[in-house]
C-alpha positions as CSV (number, residue, x, y, z in Angstrom):
1,X,-35.5,-135.7,22.5
2,X,-38.9,-136.1,21.9
3,X,-40.7,-133.4,19.7
4,X,-43.8,-132.0,20.3
5,X,-45.9,-134.3,18.4
6,X,-43.7,-137.5,19.7
7,X,-45.0,-136.2,23.5
8,X,-48.5,-136.3,21.8
9,X,-48.7,-139.5,21.0
10,X,-46.7,-141.0,24.2
11,X,-49.4,-138.9,25.8
12,X,-52.4,-140.5,24.9
13,X,-50.7,-144.1,25.3
14,X,-50.0,-143.3,28.6
15,X,-54.0,-142.7,28.4
16,X,-54.4,-146.3,27.0
17,X,-55.9,-144.8,23.8
18,X,-55.6,-148.0,21.4
19,X,-57.2,-146.0,18.1
20,X,-56.8,-142.8,16.6
21,X,-59.4,-142.0,13.6
22,X,-58.0,-139.5,11.2
23,X,-57.3,-138.3,7.6
24,X,-53.5,-137.5,6.6
25,X,-52.9,-133.7,5.7
26,X,-50.0,-131.8,5.4
27,X,-50.9,-129.8,8.6
28,X,-50.5,-132.8,10.6
29,X,-47.7,-134.4,9.1
30,X,-45.6,-134.2,12.1
31,X,-48.1,-136.0,14.1
32,X,-49.0,-138.6,11.2
33,X,-44.8,-139.6,11.9
34,X,-45.2,-139.7,15.3
35,X,-48.4,-142.2,15.2
36,X,-46.2,-144.1,11.9
37,X,-43.1,-144.8,14.6
38,X,-45.5,-146.2,17.4
39,X,-48.1,-148.1,15.8
40,X,-47.3,-151.2,17.5
41,X,-49.0,-149.6,20.3
42,X,-51.8,-147.4,18.7
43,X,-53.3,-147.9,15.6
44,X,-54.3,-145.3,13.2
45,X,-57.7,-145.9,11.2
46,X,-57.6,-144.0,8.0
47,X,-60.8,-142.6,7.1
48,X,-62.5,-141.4,3.9
49,X,-63.8,-138.0,5.4
50,X,-62.8,-136.2,8.7
51,X,-66.6,-135.9,9.7
52,X,-66.6,-139.9,10.0
53,X,-63.4,-139.3,12.1
54,X,-65.1,-137.8,14.5
55,X,-68.7,-139.5,14.5
56,X,-66.4,-142.9,15.1
57,X,-64.0,-141.4,18.0
58,X,-67.6,-140.0,19.5
59,X,-69.1,-143.8,18.8
60,X,-66.2,-145.5,20.0
61,X,-66.6,-143.7,22.9
62,X,-70.0,-144.7,23.5
63,X,-69.5,-148.3,23.1
64,X,-66.5,-148.5,25.3
65,X,-66.8,-146.3,28.0
66,X,-63.2,-145.2,26.8
67,X,-61.6,-141.8,25.5
68,X,-62.6,-141.6,21.5
69,X,-59.6,-139.8,19.5
70,X,-60.0,-138.4,16.1
71,X,-57.4,-135.9,14.1
72,X,-57.5,-133.7,11.5
73,X,-55.0,-131.6,9.5
74,X,-55.6,-127.5,9.3
75,X,-58.8,-125.6,8.1
76,X,-61.0,-127.8,6.2
77,X,-59.8,-130.8,7.7
78,X,-60.6,-129.3,10.7
79,X,-63.7,-127.6,10.3
80,X,-65.0,-131.4,9.0
81,X,-65.2,-132.8,12.2
82,X,-67.7,-130.5,13.9
83,X,-70.8,-132.5,13.2
84,X,-69.0,-135.3,14.9
85,X,-68.0,-133.4,17.8
86,X,-71.1,-132.0,18.2
87,X,-72.6,-135.3,18.4
88,X,-70.4,-135.9,21.0
89,X,-71.0,-132.9,23.0
90,X,-74.7,-133.2,23.1
91,X,-74.4,-137.3,24.1
92,X,-71.7,-136.7,26.8
93,X,-69.3,-138.7,24.9
94,X,-65.7,-138.1,26.0
95,X,-64.0,-137.5,22.8
96,X,-60.2,-135.7,21.8
97,X,-60.2,-133.8,18.7
98,X,-56.6,-133.4,17.6
99,X,-55.9,-130.7,14.8
100,X,-53.0,-129.1,12.6
101,X,-52.6,-125.3,11.9
102,X,-50.3,-123.2,9.4
103,X,-46.7,-122.5,11.0
104,X,-46.8,-120.8,13.9
105,X,-45.6,-117.4,12.6
106,X,-48.0,-117.5,10.2
107,X,-51.1,-117.2,12.0
108,X,-53.3,-114.8,11.1
109,X,-52.1,-113.0,8.1
110,X,-54.1,-114.7,5.2
111,X,-51.9,-117.7,4.4
112,X,-53.6,-120.9,3.0
113,X,-55.8,-123.1,5.4
114,X,-55.8,-119.9,8.2
115,X,-58.3,-120.9,10.3
116,X,-58.5,-120.4,14.1
117,X,-59.8,-123.9,14.5
118,X,-59.8,-122.8,18.4
119,X,-62.0,-120.2,17.9
120,X,-64.0,-122.4,15.7
121,X,-64.2,-124.8,18.3
122,X,-65.1,-122.9,21.2
123,X,-68.7,-123.5,21.6
124,X,-68.3,-127.6,21.3
125,X,-65.1,-128.3,23.4
126,X,-65.1,-128.0,26.8
127,X,-61.0,-127.7,26.6
128,X,-60.1,-126.1,23.7
129,X,-56.2,-124.7,23.1
130,X,-53.5,-123.7,20.9
131,X,-50.5,-125.5,21.9
132,X,-47.8,-123.0,22.1
133,X,-44.6,-125.4,22.5
134,X,-43.3,-129.0,23.1
135,X,-42.9,-127.9,26.9
136,X,-46.9,-126.5,26.6
137,X,-47.5,-130.1,25.2
138,X,-46.5,-131.8,27.9
139,X,-49.0,-130.1,30.3
140,X,-52.2,-129.8,27.7
141,X,-51.6,-133.0,26.3
142,X,-52.4,-134.9,29.5
143,X,-55.3,-132.2,30.7
144,X,-57.1,-132.8,27.6
145,X,-57.6,-136.0,28.1
146,X,-58.3,-136.0,31.5
147,X,-60.8,-133.1,30.9
148,X,-63.3,-135.1,28.1
149,X,-63.5,-138.1,30.6
150,X,-64.1,-136.2,33.2
151,X,-66.4,-133.8,31.9
152,X,-67.7,-136.1,29.6
153,X,-67.6,-133.7,26.5
154,X,-64.8,-132.3,23.5
155,X,-61.4,-131.7,24.3
156,X,-59.3,-129.9,21.5
157,X,-55.8,-129.4,20.8
158,X,-54.8,-127.3,18.1
159,X,-51.0,-128.0,16.7
160,X,-49.1,-125.7,14.5
161,X,-47.2,-127.5,11.6
162,X,-43.9,-126.8,12.7
163,X,-44.9,-126.8,16.4
164,X,-45.3,-130.2,16.0
165,X,-41.5,-131.2,15.3
166,X,-40.1,-129.0,17.6
167,X,-38.1,-130.9,20.2
168,X,-38.7,-130.5,23.9
169,X,-35.3,-129.1,24.5
170,X,-35.7,-126.2,22.2
171,X,-38.9,-125.0,23.8
172,X,-37.9,-121.9,26.7
173,X,-39.7,-123.7,29.5
174,X,-40.8,-121.4,32.0
175,X,-39.4,-121.8,35.4
176,X,-42.8,-122.4,37.2
177,X,-42.9,-125.0,34.7
178,X,-41.5,-127.9,36.2
179,X,-40.8,-131.0,33.8
180,X,-43.3,-134.0,34.5
181,X,-45.2,-132.4,37.3
182,X,-48.8,-133.6,35.3
183,X,-49.9,-137.4,35.8
184,X,-51.0,-139.6,33.1
185,X,-53.7,-141.0,35.8
186,X,-57.6,-140.5,35.8
187,X,-59.1,-139.7,39.0
188,X,-62.6,-140.6,39.1
189,X,-65.4,-139.4,41.4
190,X,-67.5,-141.2,43.5
191,X,-70.9,-139.7,43.5
192,X,-73.2,-141.4,46.1
193,X,-76.9,-139.9,46.2
194,X,-78.0,-138.3,50.1
195,X,-79.6,-141.0,51.9
196,X,-82.0,-137.8,52.9
197,X,-82.9,-137.7,48.9
198,X,-83.2,-141.4,48.8
199,X,-85.8,-141.6,51.7
200,X,-87.5,-138.4,50.1
201,X,-87.3,-140.6,46.4
202,X,-88.7,-143.6,48.2
203,X,-91.7,-141.5,50.0
204,X,-92.9,-140.4,46.4
205,X,-92.7,-143.9,44.8
206,X,-94.1,-145.8,47.9
207,X,-97.1,-143.3,47.7
208,X,-97.8,-143.3,44.1
209,X,-100.3,-146.0,42.8
210,X,-99.1,-145.5,38.9
211,X,-95.2,-145.2,38.8
212,X,-93.6,-145.3,35.2
213,X,-89.7,-145.6,34.5
214,X,-88.3,-143.7,32.3
215,X,-84.9,-145.3,31.4
216,X,-82.0,-144.4,29.0
217,X,-78.3,-144.7,28.1
218,X,-77.6,-143.7,31.7
219,X,-79.3,-146.6,33.0
220,X,-77.3,-149.5,30.7
221,X,-75.1,-151.4,32.7
222,X,-78.1,-151.2,35.3
223,X,-80.1,-153.9,34.4
224,X,-80.7,-156.1,36.9
225,X,-81.3,-153.5,39.6
226,X,-83.9,-151.8,36.9
227,X,-85.2,-155.0,36.9
228,X,-85.8,-155.4,40.6
229,X,-87.5,-151.5,41.0
230,X,-89.7,-152.0,37.9
231,X,-90.9,-155.6,40.1
232,X,-91.2,-153.7,43.5
233,X,-92.9,-150.8,42.0
234,X,-95.2,-152.7,39.4
235,X,-94.1,-150.2,37.4
236,X,-93.9,-150.6,33.4
237,X,-90.4,-150.0,31.8
238,X,-90.1,-147.1,28.8
239,X,-87.4,-147.1,27.0
240,X,-85.9,-143.7,25.5
241,X,-84.2,-144.4,22.0
242,X,-80.4,-144.1,23.7
243,X,-82.1,-146.6,26.0
244,X,-82.9,-149.5,24.1
245,X,-80.5,-151.9,25.4
246,X,-81.1,-151.7,28.7
247,X,-83.3,-154.7,28.9
248,X,-84.6,-156.9,26.2
249,X,-87.4,-155.6,23.8
250,X,-89.8,-158.7,24.6
251,X,-89.0,-157.9,28.3
252,X,-92.3,-158.3,30.2
253,X,-92.1,-154.9,31.9
254,X,-90.8,-152.5,29.4
255,X,-93.4,-151.1,26.9
256,X,-91.1,-150.2,24.7
257,X,-89.4,-146.7,23.2
258,X,-91.3,-143.1,23.5
259,X,-91.5,-139.6,21.3
260,X,-92.8,-140.0,18.3
261,X,-90.7,-143.1,17.2
262,X,-91.8,-144.8,20.3
263,X,-95.1,-147.1,21.2
264,X,-98.6,-146.6,22.3
265,X,-98.6,-148.2,25.9
266,X,-95.3,-146.1,26.7
267,X,-97.2,-142.7,25.9
268,X,-100.1,-144.0,27.7
269,X,-98.1,-145.1,30.6
270,X,-96.9,-141.3,30.7
271,X,-100.4,-139.9,30.0
272,X,-101.7,-142.0,33.2
273,X,-99.4,-142.4,35.8
274,X,-99.4,-140.5,39.1
275,X,-95.4,-141.2,39.5
276,X,-92.2,-141.1,37.6
277,X,-89.1,-142.5,37.9
278,X,-86.4,-141.5,35.0
279,X,-83.0,-143.5,35.4
280,X,-79.9,-141.8,33.1
281,X,-81.9,-140.1,30.6
282,X,-82.7,-136.6,29.5
283,X,-85.3,-137.4,26.5
284,X,-85.9,-134.2,24.8
285,X,-89.0,-134.0,24.0
286,X,-91.1,-132.4,26.7
287,X,-94.6,-133.1,25.1
288,X,-94.4,-136.8,25.9
289,X,-93.7,-136.6,29.8
290,X,-96.6,-136.1,32.0
291,X,-98.6,-133.1,32.1
292,X,-97.9,-130.5,34.9
293,X,-99.4,-131.3,38.2
294,X,-100.2,-135.1,36.7
295,X,-97.2,-136.6,38.7
296,X,-94.6,-136.3,40.6
297,X,-90.9,-137.0,39.5
298,X,-88.1,-138.5,40.7
299,X,-84.7,-138.3,38.8
300,X,-81.2,-140.5,39.1
301,X,-78.4,-139.0,37.2
302,X,-74.6,-138.9,37.7
303,X,-74.4,-135.2,36.4
304,X,-76.5,-133.0,38.7
305,X,-76.9,-130.1,36.3
306,X,-79.5,-132.4,34.7
307,X,-81.3,-133.7,37.4
308,X,-85.1,-131.4,36.2
309,X,-84.0,-130.5,32.9
310,X,-86.9,-131.8,31.0
311,X,-89.6,-132.4,34.5
312,X,-89.9,-130.9,37.9
313,X,-88.8,-133.6,40.0
314,X,-89.1,-133.4,43.4
315,X,-86.3,-136.0,44.4
316,X,-82.9,-135.9,42.8
317,X,-80.5,-138.2,43.1
318,X,-76.9,-137.3,41.7
319,X,-74.8,-140.5,41.0
320,X,-74.4,-144.2,38.8
321,X,-77.5,-145.7,38.3
322,X,-76.9,-149.3,39.2
323,X,-75.5,-147.9,42.9
324,X,-78.0,-145.8,43.6
325,X,-80.8,-148.1,42.4
326,X,-79.9,-150.6,44.7
327,X,-79.9,-148.2,47.8
328,X,-83.3,-147.1,46.6
329,X,-84.5,-150.6,46.2
330,X,-84.0,-151.0,50.1
331,X,-86.1,-148.3,50.6
332,X,-89.2,-149.4,48.4
333,X,-92.0,-151.7,49.6
334,X,-93.3,-153.8,47.0
335,X,-96.9,-153.0,45.5
336,X,-99.9,-154.9,46.0
337,X,-101.7,-153.4,43.1
338,X,-100.6,-154.9,39.7
339,X,-103.7,-153.0,37.4
340,X,-101.4,-150.2,36.1
341,X,-98.6,-152.7,35.0
342,X,-101.1,-154.8,33.6
343,X,-103.2,-152.9,31.5
344,X,-99.7,-151.6,30.1
345,X,-98.7,-155.3,29.5
346,X,-101.8,-155.7,27.6
347,X,-101.6,-152.5,25.3
348,X,-97.6,-153.6,24.8
349,X,-99.4,-157.1,23.2
350,X,-101.6,-155.2,21.3
351,X,-99.3,-153.1,19.7
352,X,-97.2,-155.7,18.7
353,X,-100.1,-157.1,16.5
354,X,-100.4,-153.5,15.0
355,X,-96.7,-153.9,14.3
356,X,-96.9,-157.4,12.7
357,X,-100.1,-155.6,10.8
358,X,-97.3,-152.7,9.5
359,X,-95.1,-156.0,8.2
360,X,-97.5,-157.0,5.6
361,X,-95.7,-159.8,3.6
362,X,-97.9,-159.6,1.0
363,X,-97.8,-155.7,0.1
364,X,-96.5,-154.3,-3.2
365,X,-94.2,-151.9,-3.3
366,X,-92.5,-153.4,-0.4
367,X,-93.0,-152.3,3.2
368,X,-89.9,-151.2,5.2
369,X,-90.8,-152.6,8.4
370,X,-90.9,-156.1,7.0
371,X,-87.5,-156.2,6.1
372,X,-86.1,-154.6,9.5
373,X,-88.2,-157.5,11.2
374,X,-86.2,-159.9,9.6
375,X,-83.2,-158.2,9.6
376,X,-83.1,-157.8,13.6
377,X,-84.5,-161.4,13.6
378,X,-81.0,-162.7,12.1
379,X,-78.8,-160.6,14.3
380,X,-76.5,-162.9,16.3
381,X,-76.7,-163.0,20.2
382,X,-73.8,-160.9,20.5
383,X,-74.1,-158.5,18.0
384,X,-74.1,-154.6,17.8
385,X,-76.6,-152.6,15.7
386,X,-76.4,-149.1,14.7
387,X,-79.0,-147.1,13.1
388,X,-78.8,-143.3,11.4
389,X,-81.2,-140.9,11.8
390,X,-84.6,-140.9,9.3
391,X,-87.5,-143.4,9.0
392,X,-84.8,-145.9,9.2
393,X,-84.9,-145.1,12.9
394,X,-88.2,-145.6,13.3
395,X,-87.6,-149.6,11.5
396,X,-84.7,-150.1,14.4
397,X,-86.6,-148.9,17.2
398,X,-90.3,-150.6,16.6
399,X,-89.3,-153.2,14.5
400,X,-86.1,-154.6,15.7
401,X,-86.5,-156.5,19.0
402,X,-83.1,-156.3,20.6
403,X,-82.1,-159.3,23.0
404,X,-80.2,-159.6,26.0
405,X,-76.1,-159.4,25.3
406,X,-76.8,-156.9,21.9
407,X,-75.8,-153.2,22.4
408,X,-77.4,-150.3,20.5
409,X,-75.8,-147.2,19.4
410,X,-77.8,-144.1,17.4
411,X,-76.7,-140.3,17.4
412,X,-79.4,-139.7,20.2
413,X,-79.7,-135.9,20.8
414,X,-78.1,-134.2,17.8
415,X,-79.8,-136.7,15.2
416,X,-77.7,-136.4,12.6
417,X,-77.8,-138.0,9.3
418,X,-75.0,-139.6,8.1
419,X,-73.7,-141.4,11.7
420,X,-74.8,-144.9,11.6
421,X,-72.3,-146.3,9.0
422,X,-69.5,-144.3,11.1
423,X,-71.0,-146.0,13.9
424,X,-71.2,-149.5,12.9
425,X,-67.4,-149.2,11.8
426,X,-66.8,-147.6,15.5
427,X,-67.8,-150.7,16.8
428,X,-66.0,-153.0,14.5
429,X,-62.8,-151.6,15.1
430,X,-63.8,-151.8,19.3
431,X,-65.0,-155.2,19.8
432,X,-63.2,-157.2,16.9
433,X,-64.9,-160.6,16.0
434,X,-68.1,-159.3,17.4
435,X,-71.3,-158.9,14.2
436,X,-71.4,-155.9,13.3
437,X,-74.8,-154.4,11.8
438,X,-76.7,-151.2,10.9
439,X,-79.5,-150.1,9.5
440,X,-79.4,-146.7,7.7
441,X,-81.4,-144.7,5.0
442,X,-80.5,-143.7,1.1
443,X,-80.2,-140.3,2.3
444,X,-78.0,-140.3,4.8
445,X,-75.8,-143.6,3.1
446,X,-75.1,-141.8,0.8
447,X,-74.2,-138.4,2.5
448,X,-70.6,-140.9,3.3
449,X,-71.1,-143.9,1.0
450,X,-67.4,-144.0,0.5
451,X,-67.0,-144.7,4.0
452,X,-68.0,-148.0,3.1
453,X,-64.5,-148.8,1.5
454,X,-63.1,-148.3,5.3
455,X,-65.4,-150.8,6.2
456,X,-64.0,-153.3,3.9
457,X,-60.2,-152.3,4.4
458,X,-60.3,-153.1,7.9
459,X,-62.2,-156.1,7.6
460,X,-65.3,-155.1,9.5
461,X,-67.6,-158.2,9.6
462,X,-70.8,-155.5,8.4
463,X,-73.9,-156.4,7.6
464,X,-75.8,-152.7,6.5
465,X,-79.2,-152.9,5.6
466,X,-80.3,-149.7,3.3
467,X,-83.8,-148.7,3.5
468,X,-84.1,-146.9,-0.1
469,X,-86.6,-145.3,-1.3
470,X,-85.3,-142.6,-2.9
471,X,-87.1,-139.9,-0.5
472,X,-85.8,-138.0,2.8
473,X,-89.2,-139.4,4.0
474,X,-88.9,-138.6,7.6
475,X,-88.0,-134.7,6.2
476,X,-91.4,-135.3,3.7
477,X,-93.5,-136.4,7.1
478,X,-92.2,-133.7,9.1
479,X,-92.9,-131.3,6.3
480,X,-96.7,-132.8,6.1
481,X,-97.5,-132.9,10.1
482,X,-95.6,-130.1,11.5
483,X,-96.9,-127.0,9.5
484,X,-99.2,-128.3,7.1
485,X,-97.0,-127.9,4.1
486,X,-97.1,-130.2,1.3
487,X,-93.8,-132.2,0.4
488,X,-91.0,-130.5,-1.8
489,X,-87.4,-131.0,-2.3
490,X,-87.0,-134.7,-0.7
491,X,-87.0,-136.8,-3.9
492,X,-83.7,-138.7,-4.1
493,X,-81.7,-139.6,-7.0
494,X,-81.4,-143.5,-7.5
495,X,-78.2,-145.0,-6.0
496,X,-77.5,-148.9,-6.9
497,X,-76.1,-149.3,-3.5
498,X,-75.5,-153.1,-4.1
499,X,-73.2,-152.4,-6.8
500,X,-71.4,-149.4,-5.4
501,X,-70.5,-152.0,-2.4
502,X,-69.3,-154.3,-4.8
503,X,-67.1,-151.4,-6.1
504,X,-65.5,-150.8,-3.2
505,X,-65.0,-154.3,-2.6
506,X,-67.6,-155.6,-0.7
507,X,-70.7,-157.9,-1.4
508,X,-73.9,-156.3,-2.2
509,X,-77.6,-157.7,-2.4
510,X,-80.6,-156.0,-3.3
511,X,-84.4,-156.8,-2.6
512,X,-87.3,-155.6,-4.5
513,X,-90.0,-157.8,-3.4
514,X,-91.8,-159.5,-0.4
515,X,-91.2,-163.1,-1.5
516,X,-87.2,-162.3,-1.9
517,X,-86.8,-161.3,1.6
518,X,-85.6,-164.2,3.6
519,X,-83.4,-165.7,0.5
520,X,-81.8,-162.4,0.1
521,X,-81.0,-162.1,3.9
522,X,-79.8,-165.6,4.1
523,X,-77.6,-165.4,1.6
524,X,-76.4,-161.4,3.0
525,X,-75.9,-163.0,6.4
526,X,-73.5,-165.9,5.3
527,X,-71.3,-163.7,3.3
528,X,-67.8,-162.8,4.9
529,X,-67.2,-159.3,5.2
530,X,-68.9,-156.4,4.7
531,X,-72.1,-156.4,2.8
532,X,-74.6,-153.7,2.1
533,X,-78.1,-155.4,1.3
534,X,-80.7,-152.5,-0.5
535,X,-83.8,-152.6,0.0
536,X,-86.4,-151.2,-2.3
537,X,-89.5,-150.1,-0.3
538,X,-92.6,-148.1,-0.6
539,X,-91.8,-144.6,-0.9
540,X,-95.1,-143.4,0.2
541,X,-95.6,-145.9,3.6
542,X,-96.4,-143.2,6.6
543,X,-94.0,-142.0,9.4
544,X,-96.9,-142.3,11.5
545,X,-96.3,-141.3,15.5
546,X,-98.1,-143.5,18.5
547,X,-100.9,-141.3,18.9
548,X,-101.3,-138.9,16.1
549,X,-101.8,-135.2,17.6
550,X,-104.9,-133.4,16.7
551,X,-103.0,-130.4,15.0
552,X,-100.5,-132.6,13.1
553,X,-103.2,-134.4,11.7
554,X,-104.7,-131.5,10.7
555,X,-101.7,-130.2,9.2
556,X,-101.2,-133.4,7.4
557,X,-104.6,-133.6,5.9
558,X,-104.1,-129.8,4.9
559,X,-100.6,-130.4,3.2
560,X,-102.0,-133.4,1.6
561,X,-103.5,-132.8,-1.5
562,X,-100.8,-130.5,-2.9
563,X,-98.3,-133.6,-2.0
564,X,-96.6,-135.4,-4.8
565,X,-98.1,-139.0,-4.9
566,X,-100.8,-137.5,-2.3
567,X,-103.2,-140.6,-4.0
568,X,-100.6,-143.6,-2.6
569,X,-100.1,-141.8,0.7
570,X,-104.1,-141.8,1.3
571,X,-104.3,-145.2,0.4
572,X,-101.6,-146.0,3.1
573,X,-102.8,-143.9,6.0
574,X,-106.2,-145.5,4.9
575,X,-104.4,-149.2,5.9
576,X,-103.7,-150.3,9.3
577,X,-102.4,-149.8,11.5
578,X,-102.0,-146.2,10.2
579,X,-105.6,-146.3,10.3
580,X,-106.1,-146.6,13.9
581,X,-102.8,-144.2,14.8
582,X,-104.1,-141.4,12.1
583,X,-107.4,-141.5,14.6
584,X,-106.0,-141.6,17.7
585,X,-105.2,-138.5,18.0
586,X,-103.8,-136.6,21.0
């Protein structure tokens, strides 16, 4: 008879789970043995830190749309999962977390690793169960998979180490718990927006003169429908960061990103539109939406709870983006006035020229924008790009132009550091053979540096650009801009990441001067396997919003004189395009 751990793994296989990310430990020995026996059907990807396992499970779910699974031992092992699981919670990724426990009759007796992980996970999980025995496992394992997928969140199973090895015939089944009464199937709802709401939405959009579209991750897979909507409405498409791959970055209808990492044309479109159509996005920075009373709103989202979450929309269309847009497009009238879109396109051409100015090929120290642009230009047409959280995110958002067929991923609402490498590894596991790339900062990369050896071990064809400035640069600028405080505590002890990559079995390259960029990147992209490209860049390069808010500008000027390196910072801010962005106060 199968034991509880074997029932669990059989259930995962029945739910078409192919990969489990995790780290062994004595609290999950029974589950590890069940995985060993089934390694021809389900793969175990060993990580170097449980936090990475959760990030990988989250990213795997995002990349594939399937259930991501992570596994950790009792106590600290399970606790280490939390950051990656919160990433899944906030970005609505379906993830199953499996953790071990001490022996069932030693729970709450202050024994070793006696941590009640069900209590710990109570906030992060949509389904959270301590498995009582093998008969219980038959029911809850399937329900955990279904709940994570149905509610697009984290499900958690916590299993005592001795229960894992309990045979099913040793469990005392209650009379109401009949065997095999739970199906191993997912029943997907089909949400269709109501005709009345579609008519209302069309009336709002048809009656507006200046429509802006905000597209997020929920619009991925609806590119053709979104393009048609934009053509009918003569509307610029603004992309939230998670929606960067919705349309190519050079598409004539898009004005790029929005927010502190976004573009000036996107911000101007939001400031001057009289209607906004939000498709698959709950971009969190409310200050970048139209001002109250300025514009009417329509929103498309498959989750009714998220309709009107950031902006007071008048028409809420609950449904998948592609189908809903098709229904909406049939009701839209083609606009004859091209002025709003034309103004956005002109502004976008000017913005692109500003970004080229920042990609100075002669500056010393080396500018990170130059390296990011050259890195992005070398990505294959089917490449998958991940980035981390920090100034490196700005480099990926603004200076890497994604093309059709490429994919993009990042920790969105959580915006966690140390996610980029894990996201890239998960992409390599999910899509063997596709080129994988990542742009990370030296701060985030150092947090999970050992995980590069995981990329080496599993043969991930990874090109990892490390933007190295020996500084937590985004945090430094936040200290100055948000509160007017001088930079403090953000300097980092230098690490030779190229040598570290070689020490872990990969290949390492270093760039320090602008005249090295093309040659070194060519060599790095020609190399096989996992590669680190360390670019030593200007630590005092400003991180500028597209239009500096007046309070940010005042705070920055107050903080600058007491900030280390203030002379260098002042010189950089006086250069274009930073000067224009600083002077264009909102």
